[in-house]
C-alpha positions in Angstrom: -18.5 90.8 117.8 -19.6 93.3 120.3 -19.0 92.5 123.9 -22.3 93.8 126.4 -21.0 94.4 129.8 -23.8 93.3 132.5 -24.0 94.8 135.7 -25.4 95.8 139.1 -25.2 96.1 142.9 -25.9 93.4 145.1 -29.4 92.1 145.5 -31.0 93.7 142.2 -31.5 90.9 140.2 -28.2 90.3 138.2 -27.3 87.0 138.5 -31.4 86.2 137.6 -31.2 88.4 134.1 -27.8 87.2 133.1 -29.7 83.8 133.2 -32.2 84.8 131.1 -29.5 85.8 128.2 -28.3 82.6 128.6 -31.4 80.7 128.3 -31.6 82.7 125.1 -28.2 80.8 123.9 -26.2 84.1 124.7 -22.7 83.8 125.7 -22.4 84.5 129.0 -19.5 85.0 131.2 -20.1 84.4 134.3 -17.1 86.7 136.5 -18.4 84.2 140.1 -18.4 81.3 138.7 -15.1 81.9 138.0 -14.2 83.1 140.8 -16.0 79.9 142.2 -13.7 77.9 140.5 -11.2 79.3 141.4 -11.6 78.9 145.1 -12.5 75.1 144.4 -9.9 72.4 146.0 -7.3 72.6 143.2 -8.2 76.3 142.4 -5.6 78.1 141.1 -6.7 81.3 144.3 -6.2 78.6 146.6 -2.4 78.3 147.5 -2.0 82.3 147.2 -4.3 83.3 149.2 -3.9 80.2 152.2 -0.9 82.0 151.9 -2.2 85.7 152.5 -4.7 85.2 154.7 -4.1 82.3 156.6 -7.3 79.9 158.2 -9.6 80.7 154.9 -9.1 77.3 153.5 -11.0 74.2 154.5 -10.0 71.0 153.1 -8.5 72.2 150.3 -11.1 75.2 149.1 -11.5 78.4 150.2 -14.3 79.1 152.2 -15.7 82.7 151.2 -17.8 83.3 154.5 -14.1 83.2 156.1 -12.4 85.3 153.1 -15.5 88.1 153.8 -14.7 88.2 157.4 -10.5 89.2 157.0 -11.0 91.5 154.0 -14.6 93.3 154.7 -13.2 96.2 156.8 -9.6 96.2 155.6 -8.6 98.2 152.6 -4.9 97.1 152.5 -6.7 93.7 152.9 -8.7 93.7 150.0 -5.9 95.3 147.9 -4.1 92.1 149.0 -7.6 89.5 147.4 -8.0 91.8 144.0 -4.1 91.9 143.2 -4.4 87.6 143.8 -7.8 87.3 141.9 -8.2 89.2 139.5 -5.7 88.2 137.2 -6.8 85.3 137.4 -10.3 85.8 136.6 -8.8 88.3 133.5 -7.1 84.5 132.1 -10.4 83.3 132.4 -12.5 86.1 130.5 -10.0 86.3 128.0 -10.4 82.2 127.5 -14.1 83.2 127.1 -13.9 85.9 124.8 -11.9 84.1 121.7 -14.8 81.0 122.1 -17.7 83.1 121.5 -15.8 85.0 119.0 -14.7 81.0 117.4 -18.5 80.0 117.3 -19.4 82.9 115.1 -21.5 85.0 117.8 -22.9 88.6 117.0 -21.9 89.4 120.6 -21.5 88.2 123.8 -21.9 89.2 127.6 -19.8 90.1 130.4 -21.6 89.8 134.3 -19.7 90.9 136.3 -20.2 92.8 139.2 -18.0 95.0 139.7 -17.8 96.3 136.6 -18.0 100.2 136.8 -15.1 99.4 140.2 -13.0 97.8 138.7 -12.9 99.8 134.9 -14.3 96.6 133.4 -16.4 98.8 131.4 -13.3 99.9 129.6 -13.5 96.5 127.7 -17.0 96.2 126.9 -18.8 98.4 123.9 -21.9 98.4 125.5 -23.2 98.4 129.1 -26.5 96.9 130.7 -27.1 98.0 134.3 -30.1 96.2 136.2 -31.5 97.5 139.0 -34.9 97.4 141.4 -35.6 100.2 144.1 -33.4 100.2 147.0 -36.4 98.5 149.5 -36.8 95.3 147.4 -32.6 95.3 147.4 -32.9 95.7 150.6 -35.3 93.0 151.8 -33.8 90.3 148.9 -30.0 90.7 150.4 -30.9 90.2 153.7 -33.2 87.3 153.4 -29.8 85.6 151.9 -28.3 83.0 154.4 -25.8 84.8 156.7 -26.1 88.1 155.4 -27.2 91.2 158.1 -27.8 94.8 158.3 -23.7 95.3 159.1 -22.6 92.9 156.7 -25.3 94.5 153.9 -24.0 98.9 155.0 -20.6 97.5 154.0 -21.0 95.4 150.4 -22.5 98.9 150.1 -20.1 101.2 150.0 -17.3 99.4 148.5 -20.0 99.7 145.2 -21.2 102.5 143.2 -24.2 103.6 143.8 -27.2 102.4 142.1 -27.8 106.0 140.9 -24.5 106.4 138.8 -24.8 103.1 137.4 -27.8 103.7 135.9 -26.0 107.0 134.8 -23.5 105.0 132.9 -25.3 102.1 131.6 -26.9 102.4 128.3 -29.3 99.7 128.9 -31.3 99.9 131.8 -32.8 96.5 133.0 -35.5 96.5 136.0 -36.2 93.8 137.7 -38.6 95.4 139.8 -42.0 94.3 138.5 -41.3 90.2 138.0 -39.4 87.7 135.9 -42.2 88.6 132.5 -41.6 92.8 133.0 -37.5 91.7 132.6 -37.5 89.5 130.1 -38.9 91.6 128.2 -36.0 94.2 128.4 -33.7 91.7 127.7 -35.3 89.8 124.5 -35.6 93.9 123.5 -31.4 93.9 124.1 -30.7 91.1 122.3 -32.7 91.5 119.1 -31.1 95.2 118.3 -27.4 93.9 119.4 -28.3 90.8 116.5 -29.8 93.1 114.0 -26.9 95.8 114.2 -24.1 93.0 113.8 -26.1 91.7 110.9 -27.1 95.1 109.5 -22.6 95.6 109.8 -21.9 92.0 108.5 
């Protein structure tokens, strides 16, 4: 079974693209969803994050906005956050891989926003990068609740540039021209990977 890493900078349409793979019956690991689960009431990250960042827990769950504010401009705090959360996310990812392999799937997708930045691409056979023009990206992000220019720029500064990601990719999926255009890219990748794996069986 091959592993396809799916990534892209904020506002590029990665989540919508991942949903297309999922609709087409491909196993997709959602790193953001895994983190959400860790942050929910009773989640494994709640206590250690609350201990390290007092005030980020509300009613027994982690408030992501408060947590972001606590780490966004503090490299040491960000390192502590990653030290707490990454091993927990890694466990969830291993469980996903095992389940996908047992299902007999030809390939599975790891939907990870900071795939290159965290070295996750080294655990993938191939990587697909989701992209869109910078003006489209900016408009999408600034339309989100609670987002402003300063926060957007701070997030971008922590991410590898879109051009670097595209240069490292095996596949580039554009979301600039609507859902049908993007879906055609996704379907072509699925057909190619399924065909390759079938030939290798």
